[in-house]
N, C-alpha and C positions, 0 to 999 in steps of 0.2 A: 435521440440516442445515438451513440457512436456507431461507426461502421463495423467495428470489431464485435460489438454486442449483437448487431444484426447478423453478422456472419456466423457467430456461435449458435444463435437460435436457428438459423437455416440449416446448419449441420446437424443439430439435434433433431430437427423435424424430419430429416432424411435418414434417421437411424433405422437400420434394418430390423432390430429387435422390436422397436415400437410399431413398425408396420406389420410384423408377424403377429403381435398381440392384437392389433386392431382387426386383422383378418380372421383370427381365431374367434374373437368376440362376435364378429359379423356372422360367421358360420354357425355359432351357437344360437344366435337370435333367429337365424333362418330355420334352424332345426326345431326351435321351440314354437315358431309360428306356423309350422307345417300342419295342415289339417289331418286329423286322425291320430296325431301323437306319435308317429313313427312308422317304420315299415310294417307291412302286413305279415302276420304269422302264417306259417305253413299249417296244413291240416294235421300233420303229426304233432306239431307243437301245441296246437289248440286242443287236440285230443288228450295229450299228456296233462295239460293244465286242468282240463275237466276231470280226468281220472284222479288226480291228487286231491282235488277239492271234494269229490265224492268219497274218496278214501278217508279223508279227515272226518267227514260227517258220519260215515258208517262206523268208523273206529270210535268216535265219541259216543254214538248211540249204544254200541256194544259195551263200552266201558261203563256207561251209566246203568245199563240193564244188569250187568254183572255185579256192580256195586250195590244196587238196591236189593237184588236177590240175596247176595251174601249177608247183608245186614238184617234182612227180614227173616231169613231161614237159618241163621246161625252158622253160616259157612265161611266166616271171615278167616279162619285158620287153614282153609283148604287151598289147594293149588288153583291156578287160573284155569287150567284145563278141566278140572272137576267142576268148577263153578260154571264154566261155559256149557259143559254137558248137562248140568242141572237146568240151565236156562233153556236149552233146546227141548229137553223133556217137558219142562213146565209149559212152554209156549205151544207145543204140539198136542199135548194130551189133556191139558186143563183149559176150561172155557174162560180164559182171562180177558178176551177181547169183547167189544160190544157186539150185540146181535146183528147190527148192520154190516159188520165186516164179514161175518159168517154167511149172511144172506148174499152179499156181493160175490164171495167166493163160489157159492153154489150157483148163482146166476151166470157168472162169466166163465168159470172154469169147471163147473159141475162138481165141486169138492164139498164134501160133508165133514163134520167133525170126526166121524168114524174113519174117513179116508185119511185125515191128518194123523190119527193114531196109528193107522196101518203103515203110513209112510215112515213114522218114527221107528216102528218095529223093523223095517227094512234097513234103515241107516244106522240103527243102534250099534251093531258091531263095528262099523267104520268109525263112528264118532267115539266110541270107547277106546279104540286103538290109537286114534290120531287126535285126541282131544286137546293135547298141548299145542299141536301145530295148527289146528283149526281155529284157534284163537286169532291167529294172524291171517290165515288163508281165507276165511269167510268174508271179512271186510274187503280184502283185495278183490276177491271174485265178484262180490256185489258191486263194487265200484267199476270194475271192468264191464260187467253186464249193462249197467246203467249208461256208461259212456258210449258203448256200441249202440245201444238202443236210441240215444239222442244224438247220434252222429250226424244225421241230416240237419237238425237244428243248429248244432255246433258249427257245421260247415257254412250254413247260410249266414249265421251271425259273424263268422270270421271274414267272409267275403263282402259283408254289408250288402247282401242281395236285396233288391227292392221287394221281393216276395217272401222275405224271411218269416214274416208273420204267418203266411199261409203254410210254409214248410213246417213251422212249429206246431200249427194246429193239426196238420196231417200226421205229424209224428205222434201226437197224443191220440189221434183217432185210431191208431193201431190197437190201443188198449180197449177202446170203447167198442170197436167193430170185431174184436176177436171172437166173441161168442157166436156171431152170425157168419163170419167169413172163415174162421178157423185158420187153416194154412194159407188162405188167400191174402191175409194181412201182410205177408212177405212182399207181395207185389206192390202193395201200398207203401211199404217202407222203402223199397227200392225206387219207386217213383219219386218219393219225397227226397231221397238222396240225390237222384239225378237232377231234379229241379233246384236243388240247393246250389248248383253251379251256375245257375242262370243269373246274368247280370253281376254287377259288383266286381270286385277284384282289382279295379283300377285305382291307382294312386294319383291324387291331384298334385300337380306341380306346385311347389312353393311360390308364393307371390313375392316377386322381387320389388323391394321398395324403390319408388321412383326418386331419383336425386332431385333435390330442390335447390336451385341456384339462388344464392343470396343476391339480392338486388344491390348493386353498387351505389354508393352515395353519389348524388349528382355533383358533378364537378362545377366549381365556381367559375363563372365566366371571367375571362381575362379582361382587364380594363383596356379600353381603346387607346391606341398609341397616340401621343400628343405630337403636334407638328414640331419639328426641330428647326432651329435656325441654321444658317449656313456655317457659322463658326463654332457651333456646338459639337463637341466630340461625340462620336457614335458609341453608345454603350456596348459593352461586350454581350455576346449572346447568352441568354439565360440557360442554365443547365436543364437538360431534358428531364421531364418528370418520369419517374419510374412507373411502369404499368401497375395498376392496382390488382393485386391477386384476388381472384374470385374463388372463394371456397365453395365446395360442394358439400352439402349436408348429407351425412350418412347415418344409418341407424346406430352406428357405434359411437359411444361417447368419446369425444376428443380428450386427449391427455392434457395435462397442465402445460406441457411444453408446446403442444400444438395451439392451444388457446392463446398462449403468450405470443406465438409467431403471428397468429391471425390478428391479434389486437395491435401488434407493432406495425404490421404491414398496412392495416386499415387506417392508421392515424393519418390525418390530413397533413400533407407535406406543405409547409409554409415556404414562401419564396425567400431564398437566401439573400437576394438583393432587391431593394425597393427604391423608388425615386421619391424625392420630396415633392412637395406641392409646386414649388417654383420651376421644377423640371431642369435645374442646372446642376444638381449634385446627386450623388448616389451614396447610399449607406447600406451597410451589411447588418442584417438582423442578428440579434444575440439569442 
């Protein structure tokens, strides 16, 4: 190839835009290879994420209950607030749940079906006045309560604590131990929340890819110089061979221009002048 073509390829390989794109691609690959998939979320962010997930589940359950009740009781033409009020009355005053649920309420919280009916009588005036707003307030309040209750488990999972399984079990143990400990379960909940900060929280440094240096092709040994006679003219010195560029492999895919430059530079340079076998004349290779 001509020297002009090599010069153009060298100028293109030193283009700043190409180097910027290569650096951006390298940063993107390092971010993708980072363990954990990105920076750690804060406790507030994790709590908000859990809150919206529970809000979606409770809203979906409420909508399903209201739809089934409206279709079965002929309330399809009524307002949402009236249907919600009817669902609350039906759930607290009618034995619609299995007997195991009522037995569990009596064992854990000491509640009987009569207590549920009495509870409805107390909240009936409030529900009747605010029934349209309670359609939205009740799922949000339930999602907030569940998020606060599982806050120790959420924090342990966020920090990737090594004892997050124990924190999760202690969080559930609050419900099981409530009949025997009563208000003492608050100490258990606080203990689980404190231990959720143990360990974890550290981010692993991204692994830097080790550059692999390509092995240069072995240079051909120069032929031994032949003895010259006294009257033989001394040949001109051979042009110095250019140093072979050793490329360093990076995680970023080389561009077409860079591959062309590497292929051109790595081509074996032939000797421009060679001697004939008799050693008396010189010819230039084409």
